[in-house]
C-alpha positions as CSV (number, residue, x, y, z in Angstrom):
1,M,122.8,141.0,85.8
2,D,122.9,143.0,89.0
3,F,119.8,144.9,90.1
4,T,117.7,146.0,93.1
5,A,114.1,144.8,93.6
6,I,111.8,147.1,95.5
7,D,108.3,147.0,96.8
8,F,106.1,149.5,98.6
9,E,102.9,149.3,100.6
10,T,100.7,152.3,101.0
11,A,98.3,153.5,103.7
12,N,95.7,154.9,101.2
13,N,95.2,155.9,97.6
14,D,97.7,158.8,97.9
15,R,100.9,157.7,96.2
16,S,103.0,159.6,98.8
17,S,101.4,157.5,101.6
18,A,104.1,154.8,101.6
19,C,103.9,152.9,104.9
20,A,106.5,150.1,104.2
21,V,109.3,149.4,101.9
22,G,111.1,146.1,101.1
23,I,114.4,145.8,99.1
24,A,116.4,142.9,97.8
25,V,119.8,143.5,96.2
26,V,121.0,141.0,93.6
27,N,124.6,140.5,92.5
28,S,125.6,137.9,89.9
29,G,122.2,136.2,90.1
30,T,122.0,135.9,93.9
31,V,120.2,138.0,96.6
32,V,123.0,139.3,98.7
33,D,121.3,142.0,100.8
34,T,117.8,142.8,102.0
35,Y,116.4,145.8,103.8
36,S,112.9,146.6,105.0
37,T,111.2,149.1,107.3
38,L,107.9,150.5,108.2
39,I,107.4,154.1,107.2
40,H,105.5,156.9,108.9
41,P,103.4,158.4,106.1
42,P,102.6,162.1,105.9
43,T,99.2,161.4,107.5
44,L,97.9,158.5,109.6
45,E,94.8,158.0,107.3
46,F,94.8,154.3,106.6
47,L,92.0,152.9,104.4
48,D,90.5,149.6,105.6
49,L,91.1,147.9,102.2
50,H,94.8,148.6,102.5
51,V,95.0,147.5,106.1
52,S,93.2,144.3,105.2
53,L,95.9,143.5,102.7
54,H,99.1,144.4,104.4
55,G,98.1,144.5,108.0
56,I,99.9,147.7,108.7
57,T,98.0,150.1,111.1
58,P,98.5,153.7,112.3
59,K,99.7,152.2,115.6
60,R,102.4,150.2,114.0
61,V,103.9,153.1,112.1
62,R,103.5,155.8,114.8
63,K,107.2,155.6,115.8
64,A,108.5,154.6,112.4
65,P,110.9,156.9,110.4
66,N,109.4,159.1,107.7
67,F,110.3,158.6,104.1
68,S,113.0,161.3,104.1
69,E,114.8,159.4,106.9
70,V,114.5,156.1,105.0
71,W,115.6,157.6,101.6
72,P,119.4,157.3,102.1
73,E,119.0,153.5,102.8
74,I,117.0,153.2,99.5
75,Q,119.5,155.2,97.6
76,S,122.5,153.3,98.8
77,R,120.9,150.0,97.6
78,C,119.7,151.3,94.3
79,N,122.9,152.8,93.1
80,N,123.8,149.9,90.7
81,G,121.6,151.5,88.0
82,L,118.8,148.9,87.5
83,V,115.7,148.9,89.7
84,V,113.2,146.1,89.4
85,A,109.6,146.0,90.6
86,H,106.6,143.8,90.1
87,N,104.2,146.3,88.5
88,A,106.7,149.1,88.2
89,P,104.2,151.8,87.4
90,F,102.8,151.5,90.9
91,D,105.9,151.0,93.1
92,L,108.1,153.6,91.2
93,S,105.4,156.2,91.1
94,V,105.0,155.7,94.9
95,M,108.7,156.2,95.3
96,R,108.7,159.4,93.1
97,S,105.6,160.8,94.9
98,C,107.4,160.4,98.2
99,V,110.6,161.9,96.9
100,D,108.6,164.9,95.6
101,H,106.7,165.3,98.8
102,Y,109.9,165.6,100.8
103,D,111.8,167.5,98.1
104,L,114.5,164.9,97.8
105,D,116.9,164.1,94.9
106,P,115.3,161.4,92.7
107,L,117.1,158.2,91.5
108,S,118.3,158.0,88.0
109,G,119.0,154.9,85.9
110,Q,117.1,152.0,84.3
111,C,114.1,150.0,85.5
112,L,112.5,146.7,84.7
113,C,108.9,145.6,85.3
114,T,108.7,141.9,86.0
115,V,105.1,141.8,84.9
116,A,106.2,142.9,81.5
117,L,109.1,140.5,81.4
118,A,106.9,137.6,82.6
119,R,104.3,138.3,80.0
120,A,107.0,138.3,77.3
121,V,108.8,135.2,78.5
122,L,105.9,133.1,79.9
123,P,103.0,133.8,77.6
124,G,101.3,130.5,78.5
125,L,100.6,131.4,82.1
126,P,97.0,132.1,83.1
127,N,98.1,135.4,84.6
128,H,101.4,137.1,85.7
129,K,100.7,138.0,89.3
130,L,103.5,137.7,91.8
131,T,101.6,134.9,93.5
132,T,101.5,133.0,90.3
133,L,105.2,133.4,89.6
134,A,106.1,132.5,93.2
135,A,104.0,129.2,92.8
136,L,105.6,128.4,89.5
137,F,109.1,128.9,90.7
138,G,108.6,127.4,94.1
139,L,109.2,130.6,96.1
140,T,108.0,131.4,99.6
141,L,105.8,134.4,99.6
142,D,103.9,136.3,102.3
143,H,102.0,138.5,99.8
144,H,101.8,142.2,100.6
145,D,104.6,142.0,103.2
146,A,107.0,144.4,101.5
147,Q,110.2,142.5,102.3
148,S,108.7,139.1,101.2
149,D,107.3,140.7,98.0
150,A,110.7,142.3,97.2
151,I,112.5,139.0,97.6
152,A,110.0,137.1,95.5
153,C,110.2,139.8,92.9
154,A,114.0,139.5,92.9
155,E,114.0,135.7,92.7
156,S,111.4,135.7,90.0
157,A,113.4,138.3,88.0
158,I,116.5,136.1,88.3
159,R,114.6,133.1,86.8
160,L,112.9,135.1,84.1
161,M,116.3,136.6,83.1
162,N,117.7,133.1,82.9
163,L,114.9,132.1,80.5
164,A,115.2,135.2,78.4
165,T,117.8,136.3,75.9
166,A,119.9,139.3,76.8
167,E,118.1,141.2,74.1
168,G,114.8,140.2,75.6
169,V,115.7,141.5,79.0
170,E,117.1,144.7,77.5
171,G,113.8,145.2,75.6
172,C,111.8,145.2,78.9
173,C,114.0,147.9,80.4
174,C,113.4,151.6,80.2
175,D,114.5,154.8,81.8
176,L,113.5,155.0,85.4
177,E,112.0,158.4,84.9
178,Y,109.5,156.9,82.5
179,Y,107.6,155.1,85.3
180,C,108.3,157.7,88.0
181,S,106.8,160.5,86.0
182,R,103.6,158.8,85.0
183,G,101.5,160.6,87.6
184,E,98.0,159.1,88.1
185,P,97.5,155.6,86.7
186,D,95.0,154.7,84.1
187,S,91.4,154.3,85.3
188,D,91.5,150.5,84.9
189,Y,94.6,150.2,87.1
190,N,94.3,148.4,90.4
191,A,97.4,148.7,92.6
192,F,96.5,145.4,94.4
193,D,96.2,143.4,91.2
194,S,99.5,143.0,89.4
195,E,97.8,141.7,86.3
196,S,96.0,145.0,85.6
197,S,99.0,147.1,84.9
198,P,98.4,150.4,83.0
199,K,98.9,150.3,79.3
200,Y,102.4,151.5,78.8
201,T,104.8,151.4,75.9
202,S,108.4,152.6,75.6
203,S,110.7,152.6,72.6
204,A,112.7,149.8,74.3
205,Q,109.6,147.6,75.0
206,V,108.5,147.8,71.4
207,R,111.4,145.6,70.5
208,I,109.8,142.7,72.4
209,G,108.4,140.1,70.0
210,G,110.9,140.7,67.2
211,D,112.6,138.1,65.1
212,A,114.9,136.8,67.8
213,P,113.3,134.4,70.4
214,L,113.1,135.7,73.9
215,V,114.2,132.4,75.3
216,E,117.9,131.6,75.5
217,S,119.1,128.7,73.4
218,S,122.5,127.4,72.4
219,P,124.2,128.6,69.1
220,P,123.2,126.5,66.1
221,D,125.3,123.3,66.0
222,G,123.0,121.0,64.0
223,R,122.0,118.9,67.0
224,F,118.5,118.3,65.6
225,R,119.6,117.6,62.0
226,G,117.2,115.3,60.3
227,K,114.9,115.1,63.3
228,I,111.2,115.8,63.1
229,F,109.4,117.5,66.0
230,A,105.8,118.0,66.9
231,F,104.3,120.0,69.9
232,T,101.2,119.7,71.9
233,G,99.9,121.9,74.8
234,D,100.8,125.4,75.9
235,F,104.4,126.1,77.1
236,V,104.9,128.6,79.9
237,F,108.5,129.4,78.9
238,L,108.4,129.5,75.1
239,K,106.0,130.5,72.3
240,R,105.3,127.9,69.7
241,A,106.8,130.0,66.9
242,D,110.0,130.5,68.9
243,A,110.3,126.7,69.5
244,Q,109.9,126.1,65.8
245,Q,112.6,128.7,65.0
246,I,115.0,127.0,67.5
247,V,114.4,123.5,66.1
248,E,114.9,124.7,62.5
249,A,118.0,126.6,63.4
250,Q,119.4,123.4,64.8
251,G,118.7,121.5,61.6
252,G,115.3,119.9,62.6
253,T,111.8,120.1,61.2
254,V,108.5,120.9,62.9
255,K,105.3,119.3,61.8
256,N,101.7,120.1,62.9
257,S,100.8,116.5,63.1
258,V,102.2,113.2,64.5
259,S,103.2,110.3,62.3
260,K,105.4,107.3,62.5
261,K,108.2,109.5,61.0
262,T,108.0,111.9,64.0
263,D,111.1,111.6,66.2
264,F,110.0,113.8,69.2
265,L,106.6,114.9,70.5
266,V,107.2,117.7,73.0
267,V,104.3,117.8,75.5
268,S,103.5,120.6,78.0
269,D,104.0,119.6,81.6
270,E,100.4,120.4,82.2
271,V,99.2,117.9,79.5
272,L,101.4,115.1,80.8
273,D,100.4,115.7,84.4
274,R,96.7,115.6,83.4
275,Y,97.3,112.4,81.5
276,T,99.1,110.9,84.6
277,E,96.3,111.9,86.9
278,S,93.2,111.1,84.9
279,E,94.4,109.7,81.5
280,Q,93.0,112.8,79.7
281,T,95.0,113.4,76.6
282,T,95.3,115.3,73.4
283,G,95.0,113.9,69.9
284,K,98.7,114.2,69.2
285,L,99.6,112.5,72.5
286,A,97.1,109.7,72.0
287,K,98.5,109.1,68.5
288,A,102.1,109.1,69.8
289,F,101.2,106.5,72.4
290,D,99.6,104.4,69.7
291,I,102.6,104.6,67.4
292,R,104.9,103.7,70.3
293,N,102.7,100.7,71.3
294,R,103.0,99.5,67.7
295,G,106.8,99.5,67.9
296,G,107.5,103.0,66.7
297,S,110.5,104.9,68.0
298,I,108.8,108.3,68.7
299,Q,110.1,109.9,71.9
300,I,107.5,111.7,74.1
301,I,109.3,114.3,76.2
302,R,108.2,117.0,78.6
303,A,108.5,120.7,77.7
304,S,111.0,121.0,80.6
305,E,113.1,118.3,79.0
306,F,113.0,120.1,75.7
307,R,114.3,123.2,77.3
308,K,117.4,121.2,78.4
309,L,117.8,119.9,74.9
310,I,118.0,123.5,73.5
């Protein structure tokens, strides 16, 4: 999927106070173009909290272009129809506020929020902040640098889309105008915490969590026919119910307990790492080791290996 990831930094709480923008253009799953610039906001009123996060000061933007001068560059890179942002309600409302302030023509098309997509595809994560996704995917991130955030958002989106089904991605998209026209955010929204997004729902997003798993898997071919699976630990890329559905669609059976008849125990990477470091284990994993030590044929595999199997 082709898209453009965008990130804004603001000088203060006014949504039209954009002081930096970063853009990453993705074609066929690869970042092919980037753009960033400081922006001279309508006033040079910078709040200390904002400066402490992004390091941008009035002096740095004094000779920078204003938003109307930057807008053609943004438009030219967002013309493929899908705009992606991490916490889209914030970044896209900043964009729309700036567009309105300078009486410019707004963008049209679709948008996708990577917070929403990450929550749907990686329910096992402790949170879905950009810093967390960057650490999970091994991405370099200088957080609150607009260019770095945009690239990390783009790279995270690529990986999340690879994990999700096409229907799952589509279910997280909505009309660009939906985010742009939200106005002021909910009272519990914190623009600097990508885990405290406003409560938003669209007709497209309601489809998330339907009968079809969000995680991509191969068409049924009976590869697990006659095999018995058990699972232990939390999986960041797949809900337990979806894993069971995939195993059963491939002819296998999922049990809640481990026995000598179990063919595969799928263990979360976190559980196996904890066992390797300190020999802490779960009841299922301990029993699987005992069965194997007694000559049983149970296979203990990481969740990441299971993903390759499906």
